[in-house]
Structures are given as structure tokens and as C-alpha cells.
N, C-alpha and C positions, 0 to 999 in steps of 0.2 A: 504494500500500500504506500509506503514512504517513497519508493522508487517512482511510482506514478505521479505523486505530488511533486517530486523533484523535477521530473521530466516536464510536467505541466508548467511549473514555475520557470524553468529554463526556456521553454518555447514562448511563454508570455514575455519574458524579458527580451528575447530576440525580436519579437514583433514590435515592441516599444521603440527599439533603436531604428527599425525600418520606418516606423511612422514619423519619427523625428526628422527624417530626411526629406519629407515633402516640403515643397516650396510653392507658395502662391504666386502665380505669374500674371493673373488677370482678375479683375473684379467686375462683376456684372451688376447693373442697376436696373430695376424695373420702376419706371416712373410714369405718371399719368401723361397723356398726350398734351394736356393743358399746361403741364409743368416743364415742357421742353422748348428750348430756343435753338433752332437749327442754325448752323453756320451760314454766312452769306456767300462764302466761296469754298472751294475744295480744300484750301489751306486756311485754317482759322481756328475758331473755338466753338464748342457746343456748350450750351448752358442748360442745367436741369436742377430740380430740387426733389429730394426723396420723400418729403412730407410737407404738409401745409405750413408747419411752423419752422421748417428747415430753411436755411439760406440757400440761394442758388450757388451751385458749383460750376466752374468752367473747366473744361478739358480740351486739349488740343486735338484737332483732326488733321489728316493729311490727305494727299491724293490717293493713298492706298486704303483709306477708310471705306468699308463696304456698307452700302445702304440697301435694305431689302424691305419691300412692301408685299405682304402676303406671299412670301417665299420667292418673289421675283427680284433679282438683283438689278439695280438701276443707278443712274448717276444722281448726284445730289440734287440737281435741278428738277429731274423727274420725280424724285422722292419728295421734294418740297411741294410740287404741284399735286402729287397724290395725297399728301397729308392735308393740303388746303381743302380738299373735298370731304374730309372726315369731320363729323360733328364733334367738336372739342368739348362739349358739355358732358359727353359720355366718359366714363372712367376706363377708357381703353388704354392698356399699358403699352409703353414703348420700352424696348430693351436697349441698353447701352453697355457695350463691352469695352472696358478700359484696361489696356495692357500696362502693368505697373512699371516694368523696367524701362520701356520707351516713353512712359507717361503720355500715351496717346490713346484716343478712342480708335479701336480697330473695326468695330461694327456697330451699326444702329439698325434695328429692325422692328417691325410692327406686324401683327396678325390681326386682321379685322374679322370678327365672327360673322 
């Protein structure tokens, strides 16, 4: 019985060191469509806030930032036009993916039900 406990403890300690090696490389935000300010050009900043009482955050975007509307990849200009046709009073979420090392938004997407 003691051998099983020792082996279990050893395996658990090995899994803890493996878990310690994980590193967060990106952070995803889910914000309401009414709380997003899209960039004016391909290279600029996007603004958003996570809650009603939160301050707006700004993150950089680049020409490599991907914009998707209902699974269809498109340019920023087409994405802006597509969002303009969406009722902003609905609580439709927009996802923003922020790469931490490069400190840039890599993807912005929305799915309309």
C-alpha cells in the first residue's frame, strides 16, 4: 500500500513541474459590440472596454490583424461596413485576441446568431 502512495505522490509531483512550464502567449477579450472602437486604418489602435464600469483599453493593430465576420475573413474596411449594419443595442459579443509578446491584436471576430 505504501508503494502505491509513493508512486502516486511521485507522479503528482512530476505533473506539477510540467504544469509550471506553461506560458500564456495571448489573451482573449469578449466585449459587447457597443463597447468596441475599431481602428481607422490597418495600422493603428483598437479600443474596447470589458464592462460598463471599466475604462477603455487600447491595443495596437497591424496589417496582419485578421478581421472575421460570421467566419468570413475580410479587410478592415469591409469589417467596418459589416458591423455598421448590426444593431448595436443588442448584446452581441465581439472577440478580440491580443498577443502578449508582440503587444498587438492578432484577430477580431464576431458571430451574428
